[in-house]
C-alpha positions, -999 to 999 in steps of 0.1 A, spaced: 641 -568 301 677 -560 312 692 -536 337 727 -525 346 741 -510 378 772 -488 374 790 -480 406 826 -483 418 814 -495 453 805 -532 453 783 -530 484 761 -504 467 757 -526 437 748 -556 459 724 -534 479 705 -523 448 703 -559 436 687 -570 469 664 -540 474 648 -539 439 618 -561 430 633 -569 396 609 -598 386 578 -577 396 589 -552 370 597 -577 343 635 -575 346 652 -609 344 688 -599 338 708 -575 360 744 -567 351 771 -548 370 799 -524 360 826 -508 382 830 -476 361 818 -458 330 842 -475 306 831 -510 316 795 -498 314 799 -486 278 810 -520 267 782 -538 284 755 -513 272 768 -516 236 766 -554 238 734 -560 257 713 -528 253 697 -528 287 664 -510 291 672 -496 326 706 -480 337 714 -471 373 746 -451 376 767 -433 402 781 -399 393 815 -400 409 836 -429 396 872 -435 385 882 -437 348 849 -426 333 825 -408 357 787 -406 356 785 -373 337 807 -387 309 786 -418 308 753 -398 306 768 -377 278 778 -408 258 743 -424 263 726 -392 251 748 -387 220 748 -424 211 710 -423 209 706 -451 235 668 -452 244 674 -467 279 659 -451 310 688 -438 332 684 -434 369 712 -416 388 721 -429 422 745 -406 441 757 -398 476 762 -361 466 734 -336 468 752 -314 443 735 -289 421 760 -292 393 756 -330 392 719 -326 392 720 -301 364 740 -324 342 717 -353 350 687 -332 339 706 -319 308 714 -354 296 677 -366 301 682 -387 332 649 -402 343 654 -395 380 681 -386 406 681 -407 438 703 -400 469 721 -426 489 711 -443 511 681 -454 491 648 -464 507 634 -497 491 599 -481 485 614 -451 467 637 -474 447 609 -496 435 585 -468 429 611 -451 407 619 -484 389 582 -490 382 578 -455 367 609 -459 346 598 -493 332 563 -480 325 576 -449 306 601 -471 286 573 -495 276 549 -466 267 577 -450 246 585 -483 230 548 -489 222 545 -454 207 577 -460 186 563 -494 174 530 -478 164 548 -450 146 571 -475 129 541 -497 118 524 -467 103 555 -457 85 560 -493 72 525 -493 59 528 -459 41 564 -463 29 559 -489 2 530 -469 -13 552 -438 -13 580 -456 -32 555 -472 -56 542 -437 -64 576 -421 -67 592 -448 -89 561 -450 -111 562 -413 -116 599 -414 -126 591 -441 -151 570 -415 -170 593 -384 -168 629 -377 -177 636 -354 -147 646 -368 -114 640 -343 -86 670 -338 -62 648 -347 -33 640 -381 -49 677 -387 -56 685 -379 -20 659 -402 -5 668 -431 -28 704 -427 -19 695 -428 18 671 -458 14 691 -479 -10 726 -465 -11 723 -461 -49 719 -432 -73 689 -429 -95 706 -404 -118 741 -417 -124 740 -455 -122 733 -478 -151 701 -497 -146 676 -521 -162 639 -524 -155 619 -556 -158 581 -558 -157 555 -585 -155 517 -589 -149 502 -607 -119 470 -615 -138 480 -652 -144 481 -659 -106 455 -634 -94 424 -656 -102 438 -691 -97 460 -685 -66 443 -656 -48 406 -660 -59 406 -627 -78 420 -606 -50 443 -581 -68 456 -563 -37 465 -596 -19 482 -608 -51 503 -577 -55 512 -576 -18 523 -613 -17 543 -611 -50 561 -579 -40 571 -594 -7 586 -624 -24 604 -603 -49 617 -577 -25 629 -603 0 649 -620 -27 662 -588 -42 673 -575 -8 692 -607 -1 712 -602 -33 713 -564 -30 707 -561 -67 675 -540 -70 640 -532 -57 605 -542 -67 576 -517 -69 540 -516 -81 534 -495 -112 506 -473 -99 494 -464 -135 486 -500 -142 467 -522 -118 483 -555 -124 519 -545 -134 549 -551 -112 582 -535 -120 618 -544 -109 645 -518 -109 679 -535 -111 711 -516 -103 733 -547 -105 730 -554 -142 756 -581 -146 739 -614 -156 706 -597 -149 685 -622 -170 699 -652 -152 692 -636 -119 656 -628 -129 651 -664 -140 660 -674 -105 634 -650 -92 607 -664 -114 616 -699 -101 611 -685 -65 577 -672 -75 568 -705 -92 578 -725 -60 553 -704 -41 524 -702 -66 530 -730 -92 524 -702 -118 551 -695 -145 553 -658 -151 572 -641 -179 593 -610 -172 602 -585 -199 635 -568 -193 646 -537 -211 680 -524 -222 706 -507 -200 702 -470 -194 712 -444 -169 677 -428 -174 649 -443 -154 621 -435 -180 642 -449 -209 648 -481 -191 611 -485 -183 600 -477 -219 624 -503 -232 609 -529 -209 573 -519 -217 579 -523 -254 591 -558 -249 563 -565 -224 536 -556 -250 555 -572 -279 564 -606 -264 547 -637 -277 521 -647 -251 523 -683 -262 560 -685 -255 575 -704 -225 605 -682 -217 607 -670 -181 626 -638 -191 623 -620 -225 649 -593 -234 642 -588 -271 615 -591 -297 620 -609 -330 601 -590 -356 582 -612 -380 562 -603 -412 534 -578 -408 503 -597 -394 468 -593 -407 446 -566 -394 409 -570 -387 403 -539 -409 417 -559 -439 387 -582 -437 361 -556 -428 340 -557 -460 338 -596 -460 330 -598 -423 303 -571 -427 285 -591 -454 286 -622 -432 273 -604 -402 244 -588 -422 236 -621 -438 234 -637 -404 256 -666 -416 270 -678 -383 289 -708 -396 308 -689 -423 314 -660 -400 329 -684 -373 352 -700 -399 364 -666 -411 371 -652 -377 391 -684 -367 410 -682 -400 420 -646 -392 430 -656 -357 452 -685 -370 469 -662 -394 476 -637 -366 490 -663 -344 513 -678 -370 527 -645 -384 532 -624 -354 523 -645 -324 497 -633 -299 510 -603 -280 494 -579 -256 497 -552 -283 479 -574 -308 451 -582 -283 445 -546 -277 446 -538 -314 421 -565 -322 397 -552 -295 400 -516 -306 394 -525 -342 364 -547 -334 348 -520 -313 352 -495 -341 338 -518 -368 309 -527 -345 301 -491 -338 302 -481 -375 280 -510 -386 254 -503 -359 253 -466 -369 241 -476 -403 209 -488 -385 206 -455 -365 219 -473 -334 243 -461 -308 248 -491 -285 277 -490 -262 297 -522 -258 299 -534 -222 335 -538 -211 343 -574 -202 375 -584 -184 383 -618 -200 405 -643 -183 429 -660 -208 453 -674 -183 456 -710 -172 463 -723 -137 500 -727 -146 503 -692 -161 501 -702 -197 480 -682 -222 449 -700 -233 448 -694 -271 417 -714 -277 397 -695 -251 408 -662 -266 398 -673 -301 364 -685 -288 358 -652 -271 365 -633 -303 343 -656 -323 314 -650 -298 319 -612 -302 309 -615 -339 281 -640 -333 266 -616 -307 267 -589 -333 246 -610 -356 220 -615 -328 220 -578 -321 213 -569 -358 187 -596 -360 169 -581 -330 171 -546 -345 155 -558 -378 127 -575 -358 121 -543 -339 121 -522 -371 96 -545 -388 72 -541 -359 71 -503 -362 94 -494 -333 74 -463 -323 44 -483 -315 66 -505 -294 79 -474 -277 44 -462 -270 34 -495 -255 64 -495 -233 55 -460 -221 19 -470 -213 32 -500 -193 60 -481 -174 44 -446 -170 48 -448 -132 86 -452 -134 112 -426 -142 118 -436 -178 148 -420 -195 153 -416 -232 186 -435 -229 168 -464 -213 143 -466 -242 172 -463 -267 191 -492 -251 159 -514 -249 150 -509 -286 186 -508 -300 179 -474 -315 197 -440 -311 182 -414 -288 181 -389 -317 163 -414 -340 136 -422 -313 130 -385 -305 126 -375 -342 104 -405 -352 81 -404 -322 73 -367 -326 66 -373 -363 41 -401 -356 25 -387 -324 29 -350 -327 45 -346 -293 77 -354 -276 81 -385 -255 82 -364 -223 50 -346 -232 33 -379 -242 44 -396 -209 30 -366 -189 -3 -367 -207 -6 -405 -199 1 -397 -162 -25 -369 -162 -52 -392 -177 -44 -419 -152 -46 -393 -124 -81 -382 -136 -93 -418 -132 -79 -420 -97 -93 -386 -86 -128 -399 -93 -125 -418 -61 -130 -393 -33 -114 -415 -7 -80 -415 -23 -57 -387 -10 -42 -364 -37 -7 -371 -25 -14 -408 -31 -27 -401 -66 5 -382 -73 26 -411 -62 5 -437 -80 10 -420 -114 47 -414 -110 51 -380 -93 72 -380 -61 62 -344 -52 26 -334 -47 31 -297 -54 48 -305 -87 20 -329 -96 -6 -302 -89 14 -277 -111 16 -302 -140 -20 -312 -137 -33 -277 -138 -11 -269 -168 -28 -297 -187 -64 -294 -174 -67 -258 -163 -76 -270 -128 -57 -282 -97 -64 -318 -87 -86 -306 -58 -106 -283 -82 -109 -311 -107 -122 -335 -80 -147 -308 -68 -159 -301 -104 -163 -338 -110 -183 -343 -79 -205 -314 -88 -212 -327 -123 -221 -361 -108 -245 -344 -84 -261 -324 -112 -265 -356 -132 -283 -373 -103 -307 -344 -99 
């Protein structure tokens, strides 16, 4: 810590230097100034934490110095040392936030006690400021992520957003020409950060923003509407693609992963610049090696999965895995050659497969949801693994064959008998109709209709009757408590069990047990 003593009398300065226990209070540098003007220069240069000042001095007096310290926003603790017990001087010292007012001659104890309090208050205030700044630094990036992501989706820029962006970056969001580049962090998330998305985003954004700030050409933000997407807003658009290639090299130096950035066309509108970049991002060839892509070369129309729907369906129904595998790979090869594999094509393939699968299963009275699987098609160096993608798509169709095969087997065994056996085995559990449907690859509606046709009751009523019959058997043992019987046949509530039991038998469990005991006694007699 640093301190400065401002007084036109040398012996006063020397006296303060000798009397104060500077080292005890953590002050290792003590400067001197003869008047306010010299003090201003030293304070501006060294920013001392503690300032001792006289009030009456030539050139620039203590009041003028206090006023300058106050208006300049200097956070130092100022202690007035004066030989004048003057109300006007004291009033000014208080007005300009002086920490204390000491009268000459100064007692050593009073001087050190005042210095101790001043240092403590400065440290407490600094700690509070640091904590507040840390909290702001943690919240601030999330605020900008949200704001800029929102502006990517709307044409209107609120005046408040424009004002804050000007204050933060010295640039206009409304008037300046801009370009936006976007890329995904998926290629490095698994291989570099062991699947930790938040750590991946945090690290990559730090690398990008540090580099962008050093060039003063833009800012990086996380697109909050897409988990793995990072966006870069460039306000310096000259030679933008070359600059972004330098940034991808910086990322590669850190991660050994080659990412590809998609950069859109120039626009003064934020949302237009983003949409242009997004179109290129989804349309770029995933098998390409370019670090920056700024346009898409349109090729001939690629094949659609729907074009082969009838042929694929026959192969699936026939269970011919070899021919089906060959057909799927042939389609994938055609897709790769004509259009290239793009994010848009990957999503289109997945959507079309899900629809075909759903329609084919419905023909068997099945409503079986496809479990979402987050596949990883990225190599350690960031390259797209085409063979892994093709193998995944081939497995989708082969699993469909297995699914239909299981369904046929279930139907051949009379599925309602299988359902009944399942209920008899699991009557203690809370069995839902959806669970049964998932287990037997049948729709809920089909199971409800067929079961009632064959057994004359609903599944719920049948399950209840099974529980009641099991309860009767347990009630024949007089040593088993009724609440235990209720629990053992699948009822969590004894009162509800009694209510259901009476509805089915005309007696409560206690009455049934009493009647049973009486009949047994009559039989003995």
